[in-house]
N, C-alpha and C positions, 0 to 999 in steps of 0.2 A: 210600467214593467221594470222588474229588477233582474239584472243579468250578471252572472258570474262566469268568468272564463278561468279555468284551472289549467295551468301549464304543468305538465307532468315530466318535462324533459330533464330536470336537474336531479336525476336519480343518484348521482354520486354525492351530491350535497344533501340528500334526503330532505329536499325542500320543494314544496308546492309554491308556484308563483300565481297569485290571484289578481285578477282585474275585475272590479265591481263597477257596473254602470247603473246609475240611477237617472231615469229619464226626466223626472220632475222632482228635484230635491226641494226640501224646505230651505228657508233662508238661513237657518242654523240647523243643519241636518245632523242629527245624532246617530252614531253608529256604535254597535256593541257586539261583543262575542259572548255567547253563553258561557257561564262558569261551571255548568254541569250538563250531563246528558241524561235524558229521561231513561229510567230503568236502572240507573247506577247512582245511588243516593249519597254522593260526596261532591263537595265543591272542588273541582279539579283544576281550575285556573287555566283553561286552554289558552288564554291570551298571553301567557308567558312564552308561547312559541311564535308569537307574531313579531315581525320586525320590518323595518324599512317602509313604514306606512306613509304614503303621501297621496295628495289629491290634486286634480286639475279640472278646469272647465275650458273647453275650446283651446287647449294648449297652454292656458295661463294657470300658474300655480294657485291653488286654493288653500287658505290657511287652515291647518289642522291643529286642534287643541285637545290634548288628552285630559279627560275629566277624572277618571278613576282607573282602577287596575284593568278594566275591560271595556271602557267606553271612550269614544272620541267625538268631538264636535267639529264640523266643517262649516265655515262661513261661505255661503253660496249665493249665486244669482239664480233664483228659482226658475228663470226663463231658459236656462241652459243646462244640458245634461252634466251630471257629475261623474267623474271617473276616479276611482280610488284604487291604488295599486299597493300591494303588500306581499310579504312572504310568510310562509308558515313552515316551520321546522317540523318534520314528521319522521319520528324514529321510535314509535311506541307500538309494539306488537300486540297490545291488548285489543279487545273488541270495542273499546270506548273512545279511541282517539284517532290518530292518523299515522300512516307508515309509508315510507317510500325508499326503495333501494333498487339495485339493478335487476332484481328478479321479480319484484312485486310492489304494487301500490294498493293502498286502502285508505279510505277516509270516511268519517262521519261529518256531515255538514255543520254540526254543532261546534266542531273544532277548527273549521276552516272558513266558513261563510259568515261574514259580518251581517248582523241584523240591521236593516234600515228601519229605524224606529219611526212609527207612524204609518209605515207602508207594508206592514206584515201581511196584510190581506191581499196584496197585489199578486199578480202572476210572477213567479220566479223561474228564471231560465238558467240552466247549468250547462256549460259547454266545456268539453275536454280538448285540450290541444297538446301537442308535443308528446303524444303517446308513443312510446318506443315501438319500432317495427316488430311485428309478431305478437304484440300484446293484445289481449281481448279485454272487454269491459262487461261487468255483470252488475246490474242494479234493477230494482223494481220501480225506479222513477220512469214516468211515461216519456217515450220519445216525443220530441217536439213535432207537431203536425207538419207533414211534408219532409221530415228529416229521415234520411236513409243511411247515414254514416255510422249510426250507433254511438255518436259522440256528443249529441245535444239532446237535452231533456227539459221537461217542463213540469212545474209543480203549481198547484192552485194557490198556495200561500207558503209562508215561511215554515209553519208547523209541518206541513206536508213535506217540504224540502228536506228538513232535518230528520225525518223519520225513514229515510231511504239511503242507507250507506252504499258506497261504491267500491267494488273490488276490481283491480286491474292486474294483468300479468298473463303469463302462459300457464294457466291453471287447467286442471282436469274438469270436464263438464259432463254432466249426465242429467237425464230427464225421466220423469214418470208422471202418470196421471193418478190422482187419488180422489175418489168420489166425484169425478168429472172435472176436477180442477188441475190445470198443468202445474207441476212442481219442477224445480230445477235445483241441482246441487253443483256448486263449483268448489273444488278442493285445491288449495295451494300447498306446496311443500311436502306432498306425500312421497313415500318411497316407491320404487318401480314395482314392487310386489303388491301394492295396494289393490284391494278387491273392490272396485267401484260398483260393480254390479250387485254385490251383496249389500253394500251400503244403501243403494237405491231400493232394493227389494225390501230390506228391513225398515227403512224410513217410510216407505209407502204403507206398510202395515201400521206403523205408528200413526201416520197422518189419517188414514182411513178410520182407525179406531177413535181418534179424537174428533174428527168431523161427525162421526156417528154419535159419539157421546153428546155433543152439543145440539145436533140437528136431526138425528135419526136419519131419515132418507133425504133430508133437505141439503142445501148447498152451503158451503163455507162462505163467510162474509168477505172474501177476497177473490179476485178473478184469477190470480196466479200467485205463486209463492216461491221464494228463493232462499236456499241455505248457502251461506258463504263460510266455508271451513278453512281455517289456516292451521296446517299441521306443523308443530314445532317439536324440538327435542323434548321439551317439558312444558307443561302448561295445560290449563283447562279453564274454560269460561264461556259465557254466552251473553248476548244482549239482544233482547227482543225488539222487533219493529212490527208495524201493522201488516206488512206482507212479506217480510223477510227476517232473517236473523243472522247475526255474525257469531261464529263459533271458533274457539281455539281448542285443540286437542293434541295430545302427545302422539307423535308418529307411530310409536310402538303399539298404541291402543287401537289404531285403525284396523279393519279386517284385512287379512292377507289372502291372496289366492291360494287355494289348496295345493295346486301344483308347485307353487313356490315353497310351501312348507315341506312338501314331500321329498324334495331333493331327487326327483326322477323316479320315485317309487309309484308305480301306477295304482296300486291298491290304496295307498295313502292318499293319492291325488284325487281319487274318486270318492273317498269317504267324506261324510258330512263334516265340515269344519267345526271345531269347538268354538264356543263363545267365551272369550277371556273376560275376566273381571274388568279389565281396562275397556274392552269394547262395550260391555254392559254399561259402564259409566258414560261412554260416548252416546249410546242409545238413550240413556236416561237424560242426558243433556239435550239431545234433540227433542225428546218428548216434552221436556220442561219448557224450552223456549217456544216450541210450537203451541203448547197449551196457552202460553202468554198472548198469542194472537187474539184470544178471547178474554182471558183473565188478566187484565191490566192495560192492554192496548185498547180494548173497547169497553168491557166492564172495567171501571177504574174508580179510585177514590174520588169522591165528590170534590175534594180539594184540588184534584188534578184536571178538573174540567177545563180550566184555562191555566196553562203553565206560565210560570215566571222564570225566565232563563237567567235572570240576574242574581238570584239568591236561592236559598234552600226553600223547598216546597214540602211542608210538614204534613204527615198523616200518621194516625195510629193504626192503620189498616194493612201494613205490610205483612203481618201475620196471616192475613187472608190472601192477599194477592201473591205473595211469594211462598208463604207456608203451605197454603192449600195447593198451589201449583206443584210444590215439592212432594206433597202427598200423592198427587195423581201421576207424576212422571213415571215412577217405578211401577205403580199400579197398572198403568197403561201397557207397560212391557209384558206383564204377566197376562193381562186380559187379551192382548193380541198374539200371545203364544211365543214371544221372543225369549222369555225366561220361564222357568217352571215355578210352582208355588214355593217349594223349599228355598229356592234362591231369592225369591221375593221376601220371604220371612227373614232371611239372613240380612237383607238390606234394611228392613224395618228394625231388626235388632241392633244394627249398627247405629241407627239414629237414636233409638231409645238409650243405648249405652252412652252415646255422646252427651245427650241431655242430662242423664243421671249423673254423669261424671263432672258436671259443671256446678260448683256451689252457687254460682250466680243465678241459678234457677229459683233460689229462695230469696233473692235480692231484687230482681227486676222482673216485672211482668212482661209478657210478650207484646202487649200494646205499647208499653213504655219503650221496649226495645225497638219497635217500629218507629216511634217518634224520634228516638235517639240515633237512628241509623246514620244521620249526617255527621255525627261526631264520634260514634263508637264502633259501628259494625266494620267499617273499612279501615279502622285505625286500631286494630287489635294489638295489645301489648302483653307483658307478662302477667298483668292483673286481670285481663279480660275474663278468664273463666270464673273468677271470684266475684265479679261485679255485674256481669251481663249475661244474657241468654240470646241465642240465635233465633231471630224471627223465622228463619228458614226451617231450622230443625224442630224447635218446639211448635212452631206454627203447623208443621206437617203432622205432629202428634196430636195437636188440638183437632185437626181435620179427622184423623183416625178415630179419636175418641168420640167426636160427634157422629161420624159415619156409623160406628159400631153401636152407639146409643140409639140412633134412629132405627137402624136395622133390627136391633134387639126388641125395640118397642113395637115393631111390626107395622109402622105407618108409612114408611118410605126409606129413603137413603140420602146421603149427601149428594149423590148424583142428581136426585130430584131437586134438591135445594139449589144446586148450581144452575140447572136448566131453568128453574123458576126465576132466579135472579136475572138471567139473560132475557127471559120473556117479559117480566114486569118492568125492567129498565130499558127495554128495547136495545139491549147491548150498549148501555151508556153508563154515566156516573152513578155510583151508589155510596151509601154510608152504612154505619153499623146498624142503624135502625132498619134498613132494608134487609140486611143479613138476618137480623133477629126475626123480622116479619116472615121471611122465606122459611126459616127453620120452623116457626110456629105453624105456618100454613101446611108444611109437609108433615110435621110430627104431631100436629093436633094439640100442642101445649106450648107454653112459654119455655124457652131455654135460657132465660135471663140468668138463672142461678148458675148454670154451667158457664155462660159467657163471663159472668162476674168473677167466678173462681178460677177458671182456666185461662182467660184472656187478660183480664184486668187485675187478677190476683196472682199469687205465687203458689197456690195449692198444687199438690201433686196430682197428676192425671191418673184416674183409676184404670190404667191400662191392663193390669193383671186380671182384674175381675171381668172387664169387658172382653178381653181376648179369650178368656176361659169359656165365655158363652158362645164363642165361635170355634171351640175345639182347639185352641192354641194356648200353650202355657209358657210362661217366662221362666227360664232356668238359668240361675247365676253360674258363671264359670269361676274357677279358682283365681284368686287375685294374684297379680304379679307383685314383685317387691315394690315397684314404683307405685302401684295402686295402693298397697298397704301403707306406704309412706305418704301418699297424697301428693305425689310430684309427677311432672311430665318431663321426659328426658329425651335427648338424642344420644345414641350410643353406637360404637363400632369398635372393632378390635384395634383399629389404628388410632382413633381419636379419643377413645375412652368414653366416659359417661358425663354428659353436661346437662344441667338443669335448665329447662325453658320456663317452667311454671311451678310455683308452690301453691297448692290448693288450700283454701281456707279451712281451718279446723283439722287438718291432717297431722300425722305424726311428724312429717318433715317440717311443717311450720313450727310445731312444738319444740323440736330439737334445735331450731335456729337456721335451717337451710334457707338459701336465698336464690332467686333466679340468677343464672350465670355461674353458679358454683360448679366446679368439676369434682365429682366423687372419685377419690383416689383409692381409698382403702376402707374396708369394713371388717371389724373384728380381727385386725392384724393382717388381712389378706388384700393384696392388690386387686382392684376391680377394673375389668375391661367391659364386661356386660353385667348389668345390675343384678339380674337373677342368679348369676353365678355365686353371689354372696349368700344366697339362701342356705347353701351347704355348710357355710362357715358359722352360721348363727347358732348359739346355744339355745336350749329350751327356755331359759329364763335369764334374768340378770340384766347387765348393762354392758354394751360393747362400744369401743371407740369408733367413731365415724370421721374419717380424715377427708377434708375437702380443700381444694385450692380456690382462693378468692382474691382477686386483684394481686396475683403473684405471691400471696401469703398462704401458708399452710395452717389450717385450723383443725383442731380435734374437738368434736362435739360428742357428748355422752348420749348414746341412743339406747333407750329402754326397749328390750325385746317385747315386753308386755304391751307397749304402745302400738305394736304392729298387729296384735291379735284382734283388736276391736275394729280394725279397718273394714270398710265396706267391701262387698264382693267385687269380683272383677267384671269383665264384659258380660253382657246378657245374651242369651240365646233363646230364640223362639222356636218351639217344637209343637207339631200337631199332637193332640192327645190321642193315644192309640185306640181307646175304646169309647169314642164319642158317640152319642146316640144319633138317631136318624135326623132329628130336627136340628141338632147342632151342626151336623155335616151339611144339611141343606143351607143353613145360614152361612157357613164357611164357603161353600161353593158359589153362592149368590154374591158374596162380598168380593171374592177374588176373580170371579168370572164376569161380573158386571151385569 
């Protein structure tokens, strides 16, 4: 048996104190801490937060030798239990690591629990001590048999242990049942006007829709499910687990009680509350992470059948596991009635616009983006839009293109493909050959050409023609000056206009703009907001563009003609007003499920 005791008492030092007990150690027992957490594809070096590591056997010091950045070797007497003590600094509010202060604690075991190499398949026990008075604990780890304190848990093996994060504190707690399965929400950091009942009701609709999507009238593959949401001033993110998810959202985006909004006005208090864009984003995040309970936690890349916690685990399939999940998250919101179809089309249009605005879509395939996630996706810089494409965003559009293609051909839908993959794999590892086979089984033909062009190539997706067959047209909006220049900026009346990105092939690159430049004046006029300069531009000719770079002023000659050939601005998706009956039928079947 492997036992961890986690002392939570040092909240002021933001430090967990760990005691690891190994009943039957090896003569040279190797210990290591994962360098990454499944679901977040970046080497995060959790061991950098470990300190004061020491070991003993029966009170006598055992020699510890550090082998590399995240591994240690302890010379042991195999006949005696090994006790290892160490501390873990915890001040990361993300869903990926560990956090501890006077109000809240949270940890993923990948960041705090050393792996006892060679004994990963043994029973692992986790006990919490020093929990401050009044704090509660939330996790889907199983209570240890005979344990009633809610402080001691058991896992069948190390993989199971690290797939169940732990939330601690004085959090709000609510429960609901979806398709016969108990679900729980814990929310930390919310404001007093937070409408927990609405969050529960809306989340229940999402969960019921997704269970029905995968199983019809059948049951989910987990006995219970836990959402752990940490509300911050700013932030958004989530990380999936087999029977829980950790979420971060901005406080202002959480639903608010109607009475709190009304300021005592009874009529307003009784009115149905509006759904803000921020709250739609929270619901989309919930739908995304919950969908992952099937698509990546059970259905998973074949390369992830056995995880290696010591190094990168490569796959070319994140376009499917993250991208297709991104396609279904917002689609589930419209199918369960939480948003209407026009709002859904607006969300799709945002994704289409994002992908179309990235020159990197012509440079990197979405399969290559999946493989490169470890070094590129989480390390975005000023050149990222020129060299890469998001496997989330373009992957979701590949899903859209395949879904519309299947539906237009009349043999089935992507819904059928997903369920077939679940059935044929028994909810287990798959590879691209399995995806191709499921597509062919549902559609009645090979989709190798589409996979080659859309996934492994950089061809444009035929979204305009596909959407038109479903009564939706893509309508370009007028381009902003930033879009005409091919630049991305931050701007305000106080700080002015500063460039974050210069896109490949744009007028800005041609005139010599660089990331970090501050745009000061155009055509002799001071600029505080870039579009204000449109009124100062002549119909033709050349104007001076004054920028600040490294405390120097530079004057660049900008040709007005170079702005005329720029691509259109953001895209809008609109239903075609006079679509025929068959087109409307396809449209309703797609958005209605």
